C-alpha positions in Angstrom: -9.7 -27.1 -17.7 -10.4 -23.7 -16.2 -8.9 -20.7 -17.9 -5.9 -19.4 -15.9 -6.0 -15.9 -14.6 -3.4 -13.6 -16.3 -1.6 -11.4 -13.8 0.6 -8.4 -14.5 3.0 -7.8 -11.6 4.4 -4.3 -11.1 7.0 -4.5 -8.3 10.4 -2.9 -8.5 11.9 -4.9 -5.6 13.5 -7.8 -7.4 13.4 -10.1 -4.3 9.7 -9.6 -3.8 9.0 -9.7 -7.5 10.6 -13.1 -8.1 9.2 -14.5 -4.8 5.6 -13.4 -5.6 5.9 -14.6 -9.2 7.1 -18.1 -8.1 4.4 -18.3 -5.4 1.6 -17.5 -7.9 2.9 -19.7 -10.7 3.5 -22.7 -8.4 0.6 -22.5 -6.0 -2.1 -20.8 -7.9 -1.3 -21.7 -11.5 -1.6 -18.1 -12.6 -0.1 -16.7 -15.8 2.3 -14.1 -14.4 4.0 -11.3 -16.5 6.8 -9.9 -14.3 9.7 -8.4 -16.2 13.1 -7.0 -15.1 11.8 -3.5 -15.8 8.9 -4.1 -13.4 8.7 -0.5 -12.3 5.5 0.8 -13.8 7.3 2.4 -16.8 5.6 2.6 -20.2 7.8 -0.1 -21.5 6.4 -2.7 -19.0 2.8 -1.7 -19.8 3.4 -2.3 -23.6 2.4 -6.0 -23.4 0.7 -8.2 -25.9 -2.0 -9.8 -23.8 -4.1 -7.6 -21.5 -4.0 -8.9 -17.9 -7.1 -9.9 -16.0 -5.5 -8.6 -12.7 -2.7 -6.2 -12.0 -0.7 -6.5 -8.8 0.6 -2.9 -8.3 3.3 -1.9 -5.7 1.8 1.2 -4.1 5.3 2.4 -3.2 7.2 2.4 -6.5 10.5 4.3 -6.3 10.9 5.5 -9.9 7.2 6.1 -10.7 4.2 7.6 -9.0 2.1 4.5 -8.3 -1.2 6.4 -8.5 -0.2 7.9 -11.9 0.6 4.4 -13.0 -2.8 3.4 -11.8 -4.4 6.0 -14.1 -2.4 4.7 -17.1 -3.4 1.1 -16.3 -7.1 2.1 -16.2 -6.7 3.7 -19.6 -4.7 1.0 -21.3 -6.4 -2.0 -19.7 -10.0 -0.9 -18.8 -11.1 -4.4 -18.2 -8.3 -5.3 -15.8 -8.8 -5.3 -12.1 -6.1 -3.7 -10.0 -4.9 -4.8 -6.6 -2.5 -2.6 -4.7 0.3 -4.1 -2.5 2.1 -2.4 0.3 3.9 -3.2 3.6 2.5 -0.4 5.7 -0.2 1.3 3.8 -0.6 5.1 3.8 -4.3 5.8 4.4 -4.3 8.7 2.0 -2.7 6.6 -0.8 -5.4 3.9 -0.3 -8.2 6.4 -0.5 -6.7 7.8 -3.7 -6.2 4.3 -5.1 -9.8 3.5 -4.5 -10.9 6.7 -6.1 -8.8 5.9 -9.1 -10.7 2.6 -9.6 -8.7 0.1 -7.6 -10.4 -3.2 -6.8 -8.3 -4.7 -4.0 -5.5 -4.4 -1.5 -3.1 -6.9 0.1 -0.2 -6.6 2.5 3.0 -7.8 1.0 3.7 -10.0 4.0 0.3 -11.7 3.7 0.0 -15.5 3.6 0.3 -17.3 0.3 -3.3 -18.4 0.6 -4.4 -14.7 1.1 -2.6 -13.7 -2.2 -4.3 -16.5 -4.1 -7.8 -15.9 -2.6 -7.5 -12.1 -3.1 -6.5 -12.4 -6.7 -9.2 -15.0 -7.5 -11.9 -13.0 -5.7 -10.9 -9.7 -7.4 -10.7 -11.4 -10.8 -14.2 -12.7 -10.2 -15.6 -9.2 -9.6 -15.2 -8.8 -5.8 -13.7 -5.8 -4.1 -11.1 -6.6 -1.4 -10.1 -3.7 0.9 -8.5 -3.2 4.3 -11.0 -4.0 7.1 -11.1 -0.5 8.4 -12.1 0.9 5.0 -14.8 -1.6 3.9 -17.7 0.4 5.3 -16.4 3.9 4.7 -13.2 5.3 3.3 -13.1 8.1 5.7 -15.5 7.8 8.7 -13.9 4.6 10.1 -10.4 6.2 10.1 -11.5 9.5 11.6 -13.6 7.7 14.3 -10.7 5.6 15.2 -8.4 8.6 15.5 -10.8 10.4 17.8 -11.2 7.4 20.0 -7.5 6.7 20.5 -6.0 10.0 19.6 -4.5 10.5 23.1 -2.3 7.5 22.9 0.4 7.2 25.6 2.1 10.2 27.2 5.1 11.3 25.3 7.4 11.0 28.3 6.5 7.3 28.6 7.5 6.5 25.0 11.1 6.3 23.9 11.2 7.5 20.2 14.5 7.8 18.4 15.5 11.2 16.9 14.5 10.0 13.4 11.2 8.6 14.6 10.4 12.0 16.3 11.3 13.8 13.1 8.9 11.6 11.1 6.1 12.0 13.7 6.5 15.8 13.4 6.3 15.7 9.6 3.2 13.4 9.7 1.5 15.9 12.0 2.1 18.5 9.3 0.2 16.4 6.8 3.1 15.0 4.8 2.8 11.6 3.0 5.5 8.9 3.3 7.0 10.0 -0.1 7.1 13.6 0.9 8.8 12.7 4.2 11.3 10.6 2.3 12.2 13.5 0.1 12.4 15.9 3.0 14.8 13.7 5.0 16.6 12.3 2.0 15.8 8.6 2.8 14.0 5.8 1.0 10.2 5.6 1.2 10.5 2.1 2.5 12.7 3.4 5.3 10.0 5.9 6.2 7.3 3.2 6.3 9.5 1.1 8.6 9.9 4.0 11.0 6.1 4.7 10.9 5.5 1.0 11.7 7.8 1.3 14.8 6.1 4.5 15.9 2.6 2.9 15.7 3.8 0.0 17.8 5.4 2.2 20.4 2.4 4.5 20.7 -0.1 1.6 20.5 -1.8 3.3 17.6 -3.2 1.9 14.3 -3.1 4.7 11.7 -1.1 7.7 10.6 -4.1 9.9 11.5 -3.9 8.7 15.1 -0.2 9.8 15.1 -1.2 13.3 14.0 -4.0 13.4 16.6 -1.5 12.2 19.3 0.9 15.0 18.4 -1.8 17.6 18.5 -3.0 16.4 21.9 0.5 16.5 23.3 1.1 20.0 22.0 -2.2 21.2 23.5 -1.4 20.0 27.0 
C-alpha cells in the first residue's frame, strides 16, 4: 500500500478548513492535520510529524501569510508549500514564489484539481497560475500593456466602494493595505476587486492600475 501524503492545512476560515479536510481525507486518502487554531500561529506549527505538503491560506487574517511561509521553510525544510486564495494578488504570488513556494490553487477549484495539485507538488512538481509559469513578471506586464485601456469609464458603472478600491490599487496598495485603509476585511476587498475586473473586462490588478492611468491621461 502506497504511503499517504501528510498534509498540514493552514486555513482560518472554519467552513473552508473543514470542507477541504473532509474532501482530502475522503477522496484522496491524505493524512490531514487541520486544527481549530489553524491560523498560522506558532502553536499550530508545533506538530510532531513534519508534513509532506502544506496548504497555506494566502490571506490569513491574524497572521502575515508570507511571514508564516518563512517560518514554514525554516521549521519544515523538506515540506512543499501550496498557497490557496480566492482572488490572488499578483504581488503576493510573486513574493510567495520568491519565498520558496511550490504551488498555487484557487480555493474554488474542483476536488480533482486539489488532489492532482497536492500529489504533483508532493512528487516534486511546481504548479503555478498559468500566466506566471513562463515568467513571474513579463507575462503580467505584457498583459497589462495589451489591455490597459479597458473600457471607457463612463460606460462602466462602478459603485462608490469599487471606485475607492480602484483608486487605491492605482496607488500601488495591496489588498491588505486597502482593507486597513478602508477598515474592511481583506476578503471583502478581494470580492470587490473581482467585481471590478469583471466590469472592466480585465484580468489582473496591474491592468486596473493601467486602466486608471490611461483614463487620467485622457
